[in-house]
C-alpha positions in Angstrom: -5.4 -10.5 -8.7 -2.8 -10.8 -6.0 -1.2 -7.8 -4.1 2.2 -8.6 -2.6 3.7 -6.3 0.0 6.2 -6.4 2.8 5.1 -6.6 6.4 7.7 -5.9 9.0 7.6 -5.7 12.8 9.0 -3.0 15.1 11.0 -3.8 18.3 7.8 -4.6 20.3 6.3 -6.9 17.6 3.7 -4.4 16.2 3.0 -5.0 12.5 4.1 -2.3 10.2 2.4 -2.3 6.8 4.0 0.4 4.7 1.6 2.0 2.4 -1.4 1.6 4.8 -1.7 5.3 5.2 -5.1 5.3 7.0 -4.1 2.2 9.1 -7.2 0.2 8.4 -5.1 -3.0 7.8 -5.4 -2.9 3.9 -3.6 -1.1 1.2 -6.2 0.4 -1.2 -7.0 3.5 -3.2 -8.4 5.0 0.1 -4.7 5.1 1.2 -3.8 6.8 -2.0 -6.6 9.4 -1.6 -5.7 10.1 2.0 -2.1 10.5 1.1 -2.9 13.0 -1.7 -5.1 14.9 0.7 -2.4 15.2 3.3 0.2 16.3 0.7 -2.3 19.0 -0.6 -2.5 20.4 3.0 -5.9 18.9 4.1 -6.3 18.3 7.8 -6.5 14.5 7.5 -5.0 11.9 9.9 -2.3 9.7 8.4 0.5 7.6 9.7 3.6 9.5 8.5 5.7 6.4 9.0 3.5 4.2 6.8 2.9 6.9 4.3 6.6 7.0 3.3 6.1 4.4 0.6 9.4 4.9 -1.1 11.5 4.9 2.1 13.3 8.3 1.5 12.2 9.8 4.8 9.8 12.4 3.2 6.1 12.4 2.3 5.8 13.5 -1.3 4.1 12.7 -4.6 6.8 10.1 -5.2 5.1 8.1 -2.3 1.8 8.4 -4.1 3.4 7.0 -7.2 5.0 4.1 -5.4 1.7 3.3 -3.7 -0.2 3.4 -6.8 2.4 1.1 -8.6 2.0 -1.4 -5.7 -1.8 -1.5 -5.9 -1.5 -1.9 -9.7 0.6 -5.0 -9.1 4.0 -3.7 -10.1 6.9 -5.4 -8.5 7.9 -2.7 -6.1 8.7 -2.7 -2.4 7.0 -0.4 0.0 8.9 1.2 2.9 12.6 1.8 3.8 14.0 -1.2 1.9 13.4 0.7 -1.4 16.1 3.3 -1.0 
């Protein structure tokens, strides 16, 4: 199985991997879990920028759905380019 995602760079050359909610360098179900915990109000650390998987500027269950679609291999884009 192959997972394809978009990696962009910010103005200072830092890699930005949308969907990598826990910033471990991978996009996995651990990111889905952490995102769901955050949305539910748990005190967990996330990258709000990377958690906005559908690029609408908000962190919601729509981001969970987009992230799960990407992990499942759907042809979706993660991050701002999706709006």
